[in-house]
C-alpha angles and dihedrals in degrees: 000000000000112000090220090060091049092052091046090050092050092049092048090049091050091050092050089047091055093047094050099031115142091200135082118271094256092054091046092050091052090051091049091049091050092049090045089055090051091051091048090051090050092050091049091050093050091047091051091049090050093049091048092053092046091048092051092050092047091051091050092051091046091051091048092051092049091049092047092049093049091050092050093047091050091051091048091051090048092050090048091052091047092052092047092051094048 
């Protein structure tokens, strides 16, 4: 599910809750603040998960590049030695 749709759904639900709220304004505002905190916590959690995945992928690519470079340098050194000995 698209996170934009989730946020939009939460905001729409909050708006409908305010319009049809059976409580006083102060109680409703406290409920909205509490739900807003829950949404913020959810967004932070999803962002942290996303950053963790991106970091893992970046580290894998970095390791692959280092390994590739080391292999090519070793082959170049070997070829250099072979041409000097010939």
